[in-house]
C-alpha positions, 0 to 999 in steps of 0.5 A: 322596841328595836334600835331602829324603833329607838331612832324613830323615837328620837326623830327618825330621819330628822335634822341630825340625820340629814346634816350627818349624811351631807357631812359624810357625803363630802369625802365620798366625792373625793374618794373617786379622785384618789381611786382614779387619780393615776389616770392623770398623775401617771398619764403617759405622754408622747416621748422619744429619746433625748437627741445626743448631737455629736459635733465630730460626726456632723458634716457641717458644724453649722448644720445642726443649728439650721435643721428643723426639729423634725429633721433633727429627729429624723437623723437621730431617732428611727421611726416606728411602723406608724412613722413616729419616732421610736420611744425607746431607741435612738441611732448610735450615730447621726444618720445624715443620709436619711435627709436624702429623699432617696433613702430606702427601707433597706438602708434603715433596717441595717442602722445600729441603734441603742437605748435612750442613754441620755433620758427622754423628751416628753410632749407637755402639751396636755400634762406639764408634769406627771410621775412618768415624766418626772421619774422616767417610768417608760420603756424598761421601767414602764411596768412601774406605773402599774406597780404603783397602782397595784400598791395603792390597791394593796393598801385598800386590801390591808386597810379593810382588814385592819380598820374593819377590826379596829372599828368594831373594837374602838368604835366608828367615830374614832376610826373615821376621824383617824382615817380623815387625818391619815388621808389628809397627811399621806395624800399631802405627803404624796404631793411632795414625794422626793422619789418614786419609792416614797410616792408608792409608800404614801399611796399605800398609806392613802389606800389603807383608809379608802375602805373605812371611808366607804363604810359610812357610819351614817347608815347606823344613824338612819332609819331602816326605811331610808337606808337604801336611799342613803346608800344610793345617794352615796353611790351617786356622790362617788359617780359625781366625784368622777366628773369633779376629777376630770375637771380638776385634772383638766385645770391642773396639768401638774401632778403634784398640784393635782395631788395636793388639791384632792388631798387638802380638803380632808384637813377640813373634813378632819376638823368637822368630823369631831362633831360626829356622834359615836354609833349608839348601837355600837356603844350599847353592844360594847357595854357602854349604855350610859354613853349611848343614852347621851348620844341619843339624847343629843340626837333628840335635841337636834331633831327637836325631840328633847322630851322624847330623849329625856325619857331614855336611860340605860335600862330602857336601852338594855331592855329594848336591845336584847336581840342586838346584844345577844347577837353581838355576844356570838363571836364569828371568825373567818372560819364561819364563812366556810363552816357550813355548806350553805354559807360556804357556797354563799361565800365562794359565790360572793367572793367570785362576784366581788373579784370579777366585778372589781377586776374588770371595773378598775381594769377599764377605769384605770386604762383610759389612755388605751382608748385613744380618745381625749382622756378628759372626755372619756373620764366624763363619759365613764362617770356619766354612764354610772347614773343610768346604770345604777338607776336601772339596776335599782329598778330591776332589783326592786321589781325583778330580783337581786339574782337576775340583776346580778347575773345579767349585769355580769354577763353583759359586762363580760360580753362587751369586754370580750367583744372589745378584744376582737375590735381593731385598734383603728375603730376607736369609737366602737371600742369606746362604746363597748367599754362604756357599756361594759363599765356601766354594767359593772357599776350596776353589778357593784350596786347589786352586790353591795346589797346582796352581800349584806342581805345574804350574810345577815340572813345566814347570821340570823339563822345561825343565831336562831339555831344557837338559841334553839339548841340552848332551849333543848339543853334546858 
């Protein structure tokens, strides 16, 4: 009897598993909010230099009070090619002659300008406050916006390395509880950041625990036959989270309040996470079978299979999980990913697929303002396209195959992104359609590569284990 059969013995997909899946799905809704949050908290509003009025250079001291705001900008700030005020320069002195309708282009090109020494004025009709408007991350400092998102992504990378190893050493439950706590604290602290540096530090710490949250421990408590359904459910929860983010961002135009609203629910999640059960499979492999029995008996009681649970003991677990225990004793390192030609080829191919899919996906998903349409609407559309994309990918994975689905999704995504390069900026609708189609293909690629990675590495690990056992028998 394997561990999967033991789960069926204590209720299979019973009440405990259903409750567990639901409770673990709630934070997945909020993951999209944090991953894509900077689309709104770091949205760049229309802006121009703060107008510096020099009274001594004014032909009429009362003139400035009589001028309309549009005329005041005209004499203070040069216009760009679209006849809009330039974002990063202003005239050194007020150019009153520009109010004359006879002023020529030749006159304008000779006028002396300077950087925005007194700050900027921002359009607050959509967002009342963002990190851009609060810390003036425009013009020479505009690259700091991308840096902040890169720091968050770096946190995800570091967290995956650190917490992945810690969960194998200290268990899934304790690490998961800590991650909920860290998400609640660092997310809340981000909302109260006194400076851009503090903001980046807290965003890095928040990003660290995104990867552990995505590796939901619910899979270890669900029967094998239902894991695909559970995985798909979590995928759709993340997609639904994109809708939730668009609604919250529309209702809360202040970045600090928005950051706070998407972070505070994790305090509630942290509190109820103490109810979670430690993975019985991990407890057995870690040499703690007595605790594993208690967890299985608890699950059996909730699933109304108390009598079946009472029949379990540590000896039964050891005898029925010999393969899992033997597999766990075989230690693997990063070197094993490139040790043999077959595994090396799989590792390189999967790494390239993961990199290309992630790079393109977040390149599109984190650049919503570049499409020139309503940012809230495009967020909803980007979220909606994931539903049919993931459904179609499940069908093609089941009836055609993994490799075909993976290759087709990446090829179509690449073609749509490349085509967008040659589409003029004025054709906003066409650019948006191509981007949405590409994003859907990338969502399908993610759906496939998650499954592909687990299956390919499991197959190669099992083959290595069988080879190791065969060598042991030959030595005997």
